[in-house]
CHARMM internal coordinates of N, CA and C (Angstrom, degrees):
IC EDIT
DIST 1 N 1 CA 1.4617
DIST 1 CA 1 C 1.5157
ANGL 1 N 1 CA 1 C 110.36
DIST 1 C 2 N 1.3108
ANGL 1 CA 1 C 2 N 120.76
DIHE 1 N 1 CA 1 C 2 N -40.93
DIST 2 N 2 CA 1.4329
ANGL 1 C 2 N 2 CA 120.78
DIHE 1 CA 1 C 2 N 2 CA 180.00
DIST 2 CA 2 C 1.5327
ANGL 2 N 2 CA 2 C 109.32
DIHE 1 C 2 N 2 CA 2 C -70.62
DIST 2 C 3 N 1.2547
ANGL 2 CA 2 C 3 N 120.68
DIHE 2 N 2 CA 2 C 3 N -28.84
DIST 3 N 3 CA 1.5002
ANGL 2 C 3 N 3 CA 124.64
DIHE 2 CA 2 C 3 N 3 CA 178.39
DIST 3 CA 3 C 1.5218
ANGL 3 N 3 CA 3 C 110.44
DIHE 2 C 3 N 3 CA 3 C -56.41
DIST 3 C 4 N 1.3009
ANGL 3 CA 3 C 4 N 118.91
DIHE 3 N 3 CA 3 C 4 N -32.41
DIST 4 N 4 CA 1.4275
ANGL 3 C 4 N 4 CA 123.65
DIHE 3 CA 3 C 4 N 4 CA -179.61
DIST 4 CA 4 C 1.5050
ANGL 4 N 4 CA 4 C 110.89
DIHE 3 C 4 N 4 CA 4 C -72.34
DIST 4 C 5 N 1.3047
ANGL 4 CA 4 C 5 N 121.36
DIHE 4 N 4 CA 4 C 5 N -20.26
DIST 5 N 5 CA 1.4353
ANGL 4 C 5 N 5 CA 124.85
DIHE 4 CA 4 C 5 N 5 CA 177.24
DIST 5 CA 5 C 1.5442
ANGL 5 N 5 CA 5 C 113.07
DIHE 4 C 5 N 5 CA 5 C -94.89
DIST 5 C 6 N 1.2691
ANGL 5 CA 5 C 6 N 118.25
DIHE 5 N 5 CA 5 C 6 N 2.14
DIST 6 N 6 CA 1.4518
ANGL 5 C 6 N 6 CA 122.24
DIHE 5 CA 5 C 6 N 6 CA -177.73
DIST 6 CA 6 C 1.4947
ANGL 6 N 6 CA 6 C 109.66
DIHE 5 C 6 N 6 CA 6 C -63.47
DIST 6 C 7 N 1.3638
ANGL 6 CA 6 C 7 N 114.20
DIHE 6 N 6 CA 6 C 7 N 132.39
DIST 7 N 7 CA 1.4765
ANGL 6 C 7 N 7 CA 118.69
DIHE 6 CA 6 C 7 N 7 CA -179.57
DIST 7 CA 7 C 1.4784
ANGL 7 N 7 CA 7 C 114.69
DIHE 6 C 7 N 7 CA 7 C 91.00
DIST 7 C 8 N 1.3796
ANGL 7 CA 7 C 8 N 118.76
DIHE 7 N 7 CA 7 C 8 N -6.85
DIST 8 N 8 CA 1.4097
ANGL 7 C 8 N 8 CA 120.90
DIHE 7 CA 7 C 8 N 8 CA -177.97
DIST 8 CA 8 C 1.5263
ANGL 8 N 8 CA 8 C 111.73
DIHE 7 C 8 N 8 CA 8 C -104.74
DIST 8 C 9 N 1.3129
ANGL 8 CA 8 C 9 N 117.15
DIHE 8 N 8 CA 8 C 9 N 160.15
DIST 9 N 9 CA 1.4343
ANGL 8 C 9 N 9 CA 120.26
DIHE 8 CA 8 C 9 N 9 CA -179.70
DIST 9 CA 9 C 1.5157
ANGL 9 N 9 CA 9 C 108.71
DIHE 8 C 9 N 9 CA 9 C -85.54
DIST 9 C 10 N 1.3194
ANGL 9 CA 9 C 10 N 116.13
DIHE 9 N 9 CA 9 C 10 N 122.98
DIST 10 N 10 CA 1.4512
ANGL 9 C 10 N 10 CA 122.64
DIHE 9 CA 9 C 10 N 10 CA -172.31
DIST 10 CA 10 C 1.5228
ANGL 10 N 10 CA 10 C 109.59
DIHE 9 C 10 N 10 CA 10 C -133.95
DIST 10 C 11 N 1.3360
ANGL 10 CA 10 C 11 N 115.08
DIHE 10 N 10 CA 10 C 11 N 165.85
DIST 11 N 11 CA 1.4518
ANGL 10 C 11 N 11 CA 123.85
DIHE 10 CA 10 C 11 N 11 CA 170.10
DIST 11 CA 11 C 1.5586
ANGL 11 N 11 CA 11 C 107.03
DIHE 10 C 11 N 11 CA 11 C -116.19
DIST 11 C 12 N 1.3303
ANGL 11 CA 11 C 12 N 115.45
DIHE 11 N 11 CA 11 C 12 N 128.81
DIST 12 N 12 CA 1.4648
ANGL 11 C 12 N 12 CA 122.04
DIHE 11 CA 11 C 12 N 12 CA 179.24
DIST 12 CA 12 C 1.5303
ANGL 12 N 12 CA 12 C 107.55
DIHE 11 C 12 N 12 CA 12 C -104.86
DIST 12 C 13 N 1.3037
ANGL 12 CA 12 C 13 N 116.80
DIHE 12 N 12 CA 12 C 13 N 125.38
DIST 13 N 13 CA 1.4367
ANGL 12 C 13 N 13 CA 125.02
DIHE 12 CA 12 C 13 N 13 CA 174.19
DIST 13 CA 13 C 1.5363
ANGL 13 N 13 CA 13 C 110.50
DIHE 12 C 13 N 13 CA 13 C -103.27
DIST 13 C 14 N 1.3101
ANGL 13 CA 13 C 14 N 117.58
DIHE 13 N 13 CA 13 C 14 N 130.58
DIST 14 N 14 CA 1.4717
ANGL 13 C 14 N 14 CA 120.31
DIHE 13 CA 13 C 14 N 14 CA -175.45
DIST 14 CA 14 C 1.5485
ANGL 14 N 14 CA 14 C 110.27
DIHE 13 C 14 N 14 CA 14 C -100.76
DIST 14 C 15 N 1.3394
ANGL 14 CA 14 C 15 N 113.95
DIHE 14 N 14 CA 14 C 15 N 162.93
DIST 15 N 15 CA 1.4724
ANGL 14 C 15 N 15 CA 117.92
DIHE 14 CA 14 C 15 N 15 CA -179.76
DIST 15 CA 15 C 1.4749
ANGL 15 N 15 CA 15 C 117.29
DIHE 14 C 15 N 15 CA 15 C -67.03
DIST 15 C 16 N 1.3319
ANGL 15 CA 15 C 16 N 115.68
DIHE 15 N 15 CA 15 C 16 N -15.87
DIST 16 N 16 CA 1.5059
ANGL 15 C 16 N 16 CA 119.14
DIHE 15 CA 15 C 16 N 16 CA 173.86
DIST 16 CA 16 C 1.5195
ANGL 16 N 16 CA 16 C 114.85
DIHE 15 C 16 N 16 CA 16 C -88.36
DIST 16 C 17 N 1.3275
ANGL 16 CA 16 C 17 N 117.19
DIHE 16 N 16 CA 16 C 17 N 2.53
DIST 17 N 17 CA 1.4662
ANGL 16 C 17 N 17 CA 123.21
DIHE 16 CA 16 C 17 N 17 CA 173.79
DIST 17 CA 17 C 1.5148
ANGL 17 N 17 CA 17 C 113.72
DIHE 16 C 17 N 17 CA 17 C 97.36
DIST 17 C 18 N 1.2860
ANGL 17 CA 17 C 18 N 118.98
DIHE 17 N 17 CA 17 C 18 N -6.49
DIST 18 N 18 CA 1.4893
ANGL 17 C 18 N 18 CA 121.30
DIHE 17 CA 17 C 18 N 18 CA 175.03
DIST 18 CA 18 C 1.5270
ANGL 18 N 18 CA 18 C 111.91
DIHE 17 C 18 N 18 CA 18 C -87.40
DIST 18 C 19 N 1.3184
ANGL 18 CA 18 C 19 N 114.89
DIHE 18 N 18 CA 18 C 19 N 168.55
DIST 19 N 19 CA 1.4562
ANGL 18 C 19 N 19 CA 118.83
DIHE 18 CA 18 C 19 N 19 CA 178.87
DIST 19 CA 19 C 1.5140
ANGL 19 N 19 CA 19 C 111.50
DIHE 18 C 19 N 19 CA 19 C -150.35
DIST 19 C 20 N 1.3143
ANGL 19 CA 19 C 20 N 115.16
DIHE 19 N 19 CA 19 C 20 N 165.48
DIST 20 N 20 CA 1.4767
ANGL 19 C 20 N 20 CA 122.32
DIHE 19 CA 19 C 20 N 20 CA 172.86
DIST 20 CA 20 C 1.5558
ANGL 20 N 20 CA 20 C 105.29
DIHE 19 C 20 N 20 CA 20 C -128.93
DIST 20 C 21 N 1.3570
ANGL 20 CA 20 C 21 N 112.43
DIHE 20 N 20 CA 20 C 21 N 138.69
DIST 21 N 21 CA 1.4821
ANGL 20 C 21 N 21 CA 117.41
DIHE 20 CA 20 C 21 N 21 CA -178.19
DIST 21 CA 21 C 1.5125
ANGL 21 N 21 CA 21 C 111.38
DIHE 20 C 21 N 21 CA 21 C -136.85
DIST 21 C 22 N 1.3085
ANGL 21 CA 21 C 22 N 114.44
DIHE 21 N 21 CA 21 C 22 N 175.92
DIST 22 N 22 CA 1.4634
ANGL 21 C 22 N 22 CA 121.05
DIHE 21 CA 21 C 22 N 22 CA 178.44
DIST 22 CA 22 C 1.5677
ANGL 22 N 22 CA 22 C 112.38
DIHE 21 C 22 N 22 CA 22 C 63.39
DIST 22 C 23 N 1.2985
ANGL 22 CA 22 C 23 N 115.14
DIHE 22 N 22 CA 22 C 23 N 35.89
DIST 23 N 23 CA 1.4983
ANGL 22 C 23 N 23 CA 118.18
DIHE 22 CA 22 C 23 N 23 CA -178.45
DIST 23 CA 23 C 1.5670
ANGL 23 N 23 CA 23 C 106.53
DIHE 22 C 23 N 23 CA 23 C -136.78
DIST 23 C 24 N 1.3121
ANGL 23 CA 23 C 24 N 108.89
DIHE 23 N 23 CA 23 C 24 N 170.29
DIST 24 N 24 CA 1.4701
ANGL 23 C 24 N 24 CA 118.41
DIHE 23 CA 23 C 24 N 24 CA -174.37
DIST 24 CA 24 C 1.5240
ANGL 24 N 24 CA 24 C 108.93
DIHE 23 C 24 N 24 CA 24 C -116.96
DIST 24 C 25 N 1.3348
ANGL 24 CA 24 C 25 N 113.83
DIHE 24 N 24 CA 24 C 25 N 132.24
DIST 25 N 25 CA 1.4983
ANGL 24 C 25 N 25 CA 121.87
DIHE 24 CA 24 C 25 N 25 CA 177.68
DIST 25 CA 25 C 1.4794
ANGL 25 N 25 CA 25 C 107.23
DIHE 24 C 25 N 25 CA 25 C -72.07
DIST 25 C 26 N 1.3400
ANGL 25 CA 25 C 26 N 117.60
DIHE 25 N 25 CA 25 C 26 N 106.46
DIST 26 N 26 CA 1.4377
ANGL 25 C 26 N 26 CA 123.04
DIHE 25 CA 25 C 26 N 26 CA -171.26
DIST 26 CA 26 C 1.5695
ANGL 26 N 26 CA 26 C 110.55
DIHE 25 C 26 N 26 CA 26 C -86.02
DIST 26 C 27 N 1.3508
ANGL 26 CA 26 C 27 N 117.59
DIHE 26 N 26 CA 26 C 27 N -59.99
DIST 27 N 27 CA 1.4077
ANGL 26 C 27 N 27 CA 121.89
DIHE 26 CA 26 C 27 N 27 CA -175.92
DIST 27 CA 27 C 1.5101
ANGL 27 N 27 CA 27 C 108.63
DIHE 26 C 27 N 27 CA 27 C -130.79
DIST 27 C 28 N 1.3387
ANGL 27 CA 27 C 28 N 116.61
DIHE 27 N 27 CA 27 C 28 N 147.09
DIST 28 N 28 CA 1.4775
ANGL 27 C 28 N 28 CA 122.79
DIHE 27 CA 27 C 28 N 28 CA -179.43
DIST 28 CA 28 C 1.5513
ANGL 28 N 28 CA 28 C 104.78
DIHE 27 C 28 N 28 CA 28 C -127.10
DIST 28 C 29 N 1.3392
ANGL 28 CA 28 C 29 N 115.28
DIHE 28 N 28 CA 28 C 29 N 129.80
DIST 29 N 29 CA 1.5012
ANGL 28 C 29 N 29 CA 122.13
DIHE 28 CA 28 C 29 N 29 CA -178.65
DIST 29 CA 29 C 1.5693
ANGL 29 N 29 CA 29 C 104.41
DIHE 28 C 29 N 29 CA 29 C -126.59
DIST 29 C 30 N 1.3033
ANGL 29 CA 29 C 30 N 116.70
DIHE 29 N 29 CA 29 C 30 N 176.54
DIST 30 N 30 CA 1.4200
ANGL 29 C 30 N 30 CA 120.61
DIHE 29 CA 29 C 30 N 30 CA 176.53
DIST 30 CA 30 C 1.5308
ANGL 30 N 30 CA 30 C 113.03
DIHE 29 C 30 N 30 CA 30 C -69.23
DIST 30 C 31 N 1.3904
ANGL 30 CA 30 C 31 N 118.86
DIHE 30 N 30 CA 30 C 31 N -24.66
DIST 31 N 31 CA 1.4150
ANGL 30 C 31 N 31 CA 123.10
DIHE 30 CA 30 C 31 N 31 CA -176.81
DIST 31 CA 31 C 1.4636
ANGL 31 N 31 CA 31 C 113.60
DIHE 30 C 31 N 31 CA 31 C -119.10
DIST 31 C 32 N 1.3222
ANGL 31 CA 31 C 32 N 120.13
DIHE 31 N 31 CA 31 C 32 N -25.25
DIST 32 N 32 CA 1.4496
ANGL 31 C 32 N 32 CA 122.31
DIHE 31 CA 31 C 32 N 32 CA -174.58
DIST 32 CA 32 C 1.5258
ANGL 32 N 32 CA 32 C 111.32
DIHE 31 C 32 N 32 CA 32 C -132.23
DIST 32 C 33 N 1.3429
ANGL 32 CA 32 C 33 N 116.19
DIHE 32 N 32 CA 32 C 33 N 160.77
DIST 33 N 33 CA 1.4501
ANGL 32 C 33 N 33 CA 125.24
DIHE 32 CA 32 C 33 N 33 CA 171.59
DIST 33 CA 33 C 1.4825
ANGL 33 N 33 CA 33 C 107.59
DIHE 32 C 33 N 33 CA 33 C -127.24
DIST 33 C 34 N 1.3221
ANGL 33 CA 33 C 34 N 114.40
DIHE 33 N 33 CA 33 C 34 N 137.40
DIST 34 N 34 CA 1.4884
ANGL 33 C 34 N 34 CA 118.56
DIHE 33 CA 33 C 34 N 34 CA 176.05
DIST 34 CA 34 C 1.5188
ANGL 34 N 34 CA 34 C 108.02
DIHE 33 C 34 N 34 CA 34 C -104.28
DIST 34 C 35 N 1.3129
ANGL 34 CA 34 C 35 N 115.29
DIHE 34 N 34 CA 34 C 35 N 122.66
DIST 35 N 35 CA 1.5093
ANGL 34 C 35 N 35 CA 121.70
DIHE 34 CA 34 C 35 N 35 CA -175.28
DIST 35 CA 35 C 1.5120
ANGL 35 N 35 CA 35 C 108.95
DIHE 34 C 35 N 35 CA 35 C -121.15
DIST 35 C 36 N 1.2926
ANGL 35 CA 35 C 36 N 118.84
DIHE 35 N 35 CA 35 C 36 N 126.12
DIST 36 N 36 CA 1.4100
ANGL 35 C 36 N 36 CA 125.18
DIHE 35 CA 35 C 36 N 36 CA -179.27
DIST 36 CA 36 C 1.4857
ANGL 36 N 36 CA 36 C 117.45
DIHE 35 C 36 N 36 CA 36 C -108.91
DIST 36 C 37 N 1.3031
ANGL 36 CA 36 C 37 N 120.55
DIHE 36 N 36 CA 36 C 37 N 122.30
DIST 37 N 37 CA 1.4670
ANGL 36 C 37 N 37 CA 124.33
DIHE 36 CA 36 C 37 N 37 CA 171.41
DIST 37 CA 37 C 1.5473
ANGL 37 N 37 CA 37 C 109.34
DIHE 36 C 37 N 37 CA 37 C -106.62
DIST 37 C 38 N 1.3382
ANGL 37 CA 37 C 38 N 115.44
DIHE 37 N 37 CA 37 C 38 N 179.52
DIST 38 N 38 CA 1.4331
ANGL 37 C 38 N 38 CA 118.15
DIHE 37 CA 37 C 38 N 38 CA 179.45
DIST 38 CA 38 C 1.5183
ANGL 38 N 38 CA 38 C 111.16
DIHE 37 C 38 N 38 CA 38 C -63.80
DIST 38 C 39 N 1.3021
ANGL 38 CA 38 C 39 N 120.56
DIHE 38 N 38 CA 38 C 39 N -29.76
DIST 39 N 39 CA 1.4189
ANGL 38 C 39 N 39 CA 122.68
DIHE 38 CA 38 C 39 N 39 CA -172.00
DIST 39 CA 39 C 1.5507
ANGL 39 N 39 CA 39 C 113.94
DIHE 38 C 39 N 39 CA 39 C -113.67
DIST 39 C 40 N 1.3693
ANGL 39 CA 39 C 40 N 118.91
DIHE 39 N 39 CA 39 C 40 N -20.70
DIST 40 N 40 CA 1.4671
ANGL 39 C 40 N 40 CA 120.45
DIHE 39 CA 39 C 40 N 40 CA -173.52
DIST 40 CA 40 C 1.5008
ANGL 40 N 40 CA 40 C 109.10
DIHE 39 C 40 N 40 CA 40 C -140.14
DIST 40 C 41 N 1.3629
ANGL 40 CA 40 C 41 N 111.18
DIHE 40 N 40 CA 40 C 41 N 158.80
DIST 41 N 41 CA 1.4842
ANGL 40 C 41 N 41 CA 119.67
DIHE 40 CA 40 C 41 N 41 CA 168.61
DIST 41 CA 41 C 1.5016
ANGL 41 N 41 CA 41 C 108.73
DIHE 40 C 41 N 41 CA 41 C -116.73
DIST 41 C 42 N 1.3245
ANGL 41 CA 41 C 42 N 117.03
DIHE 41 N 41 CA 41 C 42 N 130.47
DIST 42 N 42 CA 1.4446
ANGL 41 C 42 N 42 CA 121.55
DIHE 41 CA 41 C 42 N 42 CA -177.65
DIST 42 CA 42 C 1.5592
ANGL 42 N 42 CA 42 C 106.70
DIHE 41 C 42 N 42 CA 42 C -111.55
DIST 42 C 43 N 1.2648
ANGL 42 CA 42 C 43 N 114.88
DIHE 42 N 42 CA 42 C 43 N 138.65
DIST 43 N 43 CA 1.4737
ANGL 42 C 43 N 43 CA 121.11
DIHE 42 CA 42 C 43 N 43 CA 170.07
DIST 43 CA 43 C 1.5663
ANGL 43 N 43 CA 43 C 103.25
DIHE 42 C 43 N 43 CA 43 C -114.92
DIST 43 C 44 N 1.3126
ANGL 43 CA 43 C 44 N 118.35
DIHE 43 N 43 CA 43 C 44 N 109.02
DIST 44 N 44 CA 1.4262
ANGL 43 C 44 N 44 CA 125.09
DIHE 43 CA 43 C 44 N 44 CA -169.37
DIST 44 CA 44 C 1.5234
ANGL 44 N 44 CA 44 C 112.00
DIHE 43 C 44 N 44 CA 44 C -113.11
DIST 44 C 45 N 1.3357
ANGL 44 CA 44 C 45 N 118.72
DIHE 44 N 44 CA 44 C 45 N 124.38
DIST 45 N 45 CA 1.4877
ANGL 44 C 45 N 45 CA 120.00
DIHE 44 CA 44 C 45 N 45 CA 176.15
DIST 45 CA 45 C 1.5153
ANGL 45 N 45 CA 45 C 107.35
DIHE 44 C 45 N 45 CA 45 C -66.63
DIST 45 C 46 N 1.3740
ANGL 45 CA 45 C 46 N 114.52
DIHE 45 N 45 CA 45 C 46 N 139.65
DIST 46 N 46 CA 1.4606
ANGL 45 C 46 N 46 CA 121.75
DIHE 45 CA 45 C 46 N 46 CA 177.02
DIST 46 CA 46 C 1.5174
ANGL 46 N 46 CA 46 C 111.78
DIHE 45 C 46 N 46 CA 46 C -58.51
DIST 46 C 47 N 1.3300
ANGL 46 CA 46 C 47 N 117.40
DIHE 46 N 46 CA 46 C 47 N -32.72
DIST 47 N 47 CA 1.4630
ANGL 46 C 47 N 47 CA 117.93
DIHE 46 CA 46 C 47 N 47 CA -176.20
DIST 47 CA 47 C 1.5020
ANGL 47 N 47 CA 47 C 114.41
DIHE 46 C 47 N 47 CA 47 C -71.11
DIST 47 C 48 N 1.3131
ANGL 47 CA 47 C 48 N 117.84
DIHE 47 N 47 CA 47 C 48 N -10.94
DIST 48 N 48 CA 1.5181
ANGL 47 C 48 N 48 CA 120.57
DIHE 47 CA 47 C 48 N 48 CA 179.49
DIST 48 CA 48 C 1.5033
ANGL 48 N 48 CA 48 C 110.53
DIHE 47 C 48 N 48 CA 48 C -97.01
DIST 48 C 49 N 1.3548
ANGL 48 CA 48 C 49 N 121.01
DIHE 48 N 48 CA 48 C 49 N -1.10
DIST 49 N 49 CA 1.4188
ANGL 48 C 49 N 49 CA 119.57
DIHE 48 CA 48 C 49 N 49 CA -175.82
DIST 49 CA 49 C 1.5829
ANGL 49 N 49 CA 49 C 107.62
DIHE 48 C 49 N 49 CA 49 C -96.42
DIST 49 C 50 N 1.3282
ANGL 49 CA 49 C 50 N 114.41
DIHE 49 N 49 CA 49 C 50 N 131.99
DIST 50 N 50 CA 1.4932
ANGL 49 C 50 N 50 CA 121.76
DIHE 49 CA 49 C 50 N 50 CA 173.33
DIST 50 CA 50 C 1.4942
ANGL 50 N 50 CA 50 C 109.32
DIHE 49 C 50 N 50 CA 50 C -86.60
DIST 50 C 51 N 1.3725
ANGL 50 CA 50 C 51 N 115.32
DIHE 50 N 50 CA 50 C 51 N -63.18
DIST 51 N 51 CA 1.5247
ANGL 50 C 51 N 51 CA 118.56
DIHE 50 CA 50 C 51 N 51 CA 179.19
DIST 51 CA 51 C 1.5419
ANGL 51 N 51 CA 51 C 108.80
DIHE 50 C 51 N 51 CA 51 C -140.27
DIST 51 C 52 N 1.3390
ANGL 51 CA 51 C 52 N 112.56
DIHE 51 N 51 CA 51 C 52 N 157.69
DIST 52 N 52 CA 1.4184
ANGL 51 C 52 N 52 CA 122.76
DIHE 51 CA 51 C 52 N 52 CA 171.68
DIST 52 CA 52 C 1.5368
ANGL 52 N 52 CA 52 C 108.71
DIHE 51 C 52 N 52 CA 52 C -119.89
DIST 52 C 53 N 1.2684
ANGL 52 CA 52 C 53 N 117.36
DIHE 52 N 52 CA 52 C 53 N 124.78
DIST 53 N 53 CA 1.5126
ANGL 52 C 53 N 53 CA 120.21
DIHE 52 CA 52 C 53 N 53 CA 178.94
DIST 53 CA 53 C 1.5177
ANGL 53 N 53 CA 53 C 110.69
DIHE 52 C 53 N 53 CA 53 C -122.53
DIST 53 C 54 N 1.3463
ANGL 53 CA 53 C 54 N 112.45
DIHE 53 N 53 CA 53 C 54 N 149.52
DIST 54 N 54 CA 1.4474
ANGL 53 C 54 N 54 CA 121.71
DIHE 53 CA 53 C 54 N 54 CA 177.92
DIST 54 CA 54 C 1.5132
ANGL 54 N 54 CA 54 C 106.47
DIHE 53 C 54 N 54 CA 54 C -121.20
DIST 54 C 55 N 1.3303
ANGL 54 CA 54 C 55 N 115.91
DIHE 54 N 54 CA 54 C 55 N 132.95
DIST 55 N 55 CA 1.4239
ANGL 54 C 55 N 55 CA 123.13
DIHE 54 CA 54 C 55 N 55 CA 176.68
DIST 55 CA 55 C 1.4993
ANGL 55 N 55 CA 55 C 109.65
DIHE 54 C 55 N 55 CA 55 C -84.97
DIST 55 C 56 N 1.3423
ANGL 55 CA 55 C 56 N 114.35
DIHE 55 N 55 CA 55 C 56 N 118.40
DIST 56 N 56 CA 1.4799
ANGL 55 C 56 N 56 CA 119.64
DIHE 55 CA 55 C 56 N 56 CA -177.47
DIST 56 CA 56 C 1.5345
ANGL 56 N 56 CA 56 C 113.08
DIHE 55 C 56 N 56 CA 56 C -100.92
DIST 56 C 57 N 1.3646
ANGL 56 CA 56 C 57 N 116.79
DIHE 56 N 56 CA 56 C 57 N -19.26
DIST 57 N 57 CA 1.4646
ANGL 56 C 57 N 57 CA 124.24
DIHE 56 CA 56 C 57 N 57 CA -179.84
DIST 57 CA 57 C 1.4922
ANGL 57 N 57 CA 57 C 110.16
DIHE 56 C 57 N 57 CA 57 C -144.82
DIST 57 C 58 N 1.3432
ANGL 57 CA 57 C 58 N 114.74
DIHE 57 N 57 CA 57 C 58 N 144.32
DIST 58 N 58 CA 1.4199
ANGL 57 C 58 N 58 CA 117.79
DIHE 57 CA 57 C 58 N 58 CA 176.39
DIST 58 CA 58 C 1.5280
ANGL 58 N 58 CA 58 C 112.41
DIHE 57 C 58 N 58 CA 58 C -70.47
DIST 58 C 59 N 1.2697
ANGL 58 CA 58 C 59 N 121.95
DIHE 58 N 58 CA 58 C 59 N 131.70
DIST 59 N 59 CA 1.4290
ANGL 58 C 59 N 59 CA 127.78
DIHE 58 CA 58 C 59 N 59 CA -179.56
DIST 59 CA 59 C 1.5584
ANGL 59 N 59 CA 59 C 110.51
DIHE 58 C 59 N 59 CA 59 C -69.92
DIST 59 C 60 N 1.2672
ANGL 59 CA 59 C 60 N 118.46
DIHE 59 N 59 CA 59 C 60 N 127.45
DIST 60 N 60 CA 1.4824
ANGL 59 C 60 N 60 CA 124.26
DIHE 59 CA 59 C 60 N 60 CA 178.21
DIST 60 CA 60 C 1.5779
ANGL 60 N 60 CA 60 C 104.54
DIHE 59 C 60 N 60 CA 60 C -81.69
DIST 60 C 61 N 1.2675
ANGL 60 CA 60 C 61 N 114.22
DIHE 60 N 60 CA 60 C 61 N 127.71
DIST 61 N 61 CA 1.4694
ANGL 60 C 61 N 61 CA 121.02
DIHE 60 CA 60 C 61 N 61 CA 173.77
DIST 61 CA 61 C 1.5168
ANGL 61 N 61 CA 61 C 113.23
DIHE 60 C 61 N 61 CA 61 C -84.51
DIST 61 C 62 N 1.3100
ANGL 61 CA 61 C 62 N 118.00
DIHE 61 N 61 CA 61 C 62 N 138.69
DIST 62 N 62 CA 1.4929
ANGL 61 C 62 N 62 CA 119.95
DIHE 61 CA 61 C 62 N 62 CA 178.69
DIST 62 CA 62 C 1.5080
ANGL 62 N 62 CA 62 C 108.00
DIHE 61 C 62 N 62 CA 62 C -75.60
DIST 62 C 63 N 1.2803
ANGL 62 CA 62 C 63 N 114.17
DIHE 62 N 62 CA 62 C 63 N 145.57
DIST 63 N 63 CA 1.4254
ANGL 62 C 63 N 63 CA 120.72
DIHE 62 CA 62 C 63 N 63 CA 177.44
DIST 63 CA 63 C 1.5529
ANGL 63 N 63 CA 63 C 109.94
DIHE 62 C 63 N 63 CA 63 C -79.12
DIST 63 C 64 N 1.3020
ANGL 63 CA 63 C 64 N 113.57
DIHE 63 N 63 CA 63 C 64 N 136.88
DIST 64 N 64 CA 1.4340
ANGL 63 C 64 N 64 CA 120.47
DIHE 63 CA 63 C 64 N 64 CA -179.85
DIST 64 CA 64 C 1.5187
ANGL 64 N 64 CA 64 C 110.74
DIHE 63 C 64 N 64 CA 64 C -105.15
DIST 64 C 65 N 1.2914
ANGL 64 CA 64 C 65 N 115.83
DIHE 64 N 64 CA 64 C 65 N 130.43
DIST 65 N 65 CA 1.4983
ANGL 64 C 65 N 65 CA 119.27
DIHE 64 CA 64 C 65 N 65 CA -179.38
DIST 65 CA 65 C 1.4414
ANGL 65 N 65 CA 65 C 113.44
DIHE 64 C 65 N 65 CA 65 C 134.52
DIST 65 C 66 N 1.3162
ANGL 65 CA 65 C 66 N 117.24
DIHE 65 N 65 CA 65 C 66 N -177.19
DIST 66 N 66 CA 1.4165
ANGL 65 C 66 N 66 CA 121.04
DIHE 65 CA 65 C 66 N 66 CA -176.81
DIST 66 CA 66 C 1.5221
ANGL 66 N 66 CA 66 C 112.18
DIHE 65 C 66 N 66 CA 66 C -116.23
DIST 66 C 67 N 1.3393
ANGL 66 CA 66 C 67 N 118.93
DIHE 66 N 66 CA 66 C 67 N 136.65
DIST 67 N 67 CA 1.4459
ANGL 66 C 67 N 67 CA 123.97
DIHE 66 CA 66 C 67 N 67 CA -178.72
DIST 67 CA 67 C 1.5115
ANGL 67 N 67 CA 67 C 106.21
DIHE 66 C 67 N 67 CA 67 C -78.74
DIST 67 C 68 N 1.3549
ANGL 67 CA 67 C 68 N 117.64
DIHE 67 N 67 CA 67 C 68 N 140.21
DIST 68 N 68 CA 1.4679
ANGL 67 C 68 N 68 CA 120.89
DIHE 67 CA 67 C 68 N 68 CA 177.42
DIST 68 CA 68 C 1.4923
ANGL 68 N 68 CA 68 C 114.10
DIHE 67 C 68 N 68 CA 68 C -70.19
END
COOR INIT
IC SEED 1 N 1 CA 1 C
IC BUILD
């Protein structure tokens, strides 16, 4: 399943509640995932990953304030 996301920009959520984002899933192995960001390279064990998400559309922000 992760192999189909290889080469795409994804967000990885870990089982401890933290996440890494704005990176590319570079390599997928049976035990590890190699994740590249602009500044770092992560080698992540598969057992520490909770979910992997891919953003398919930019989220629209709600406007804050009062209309006249």
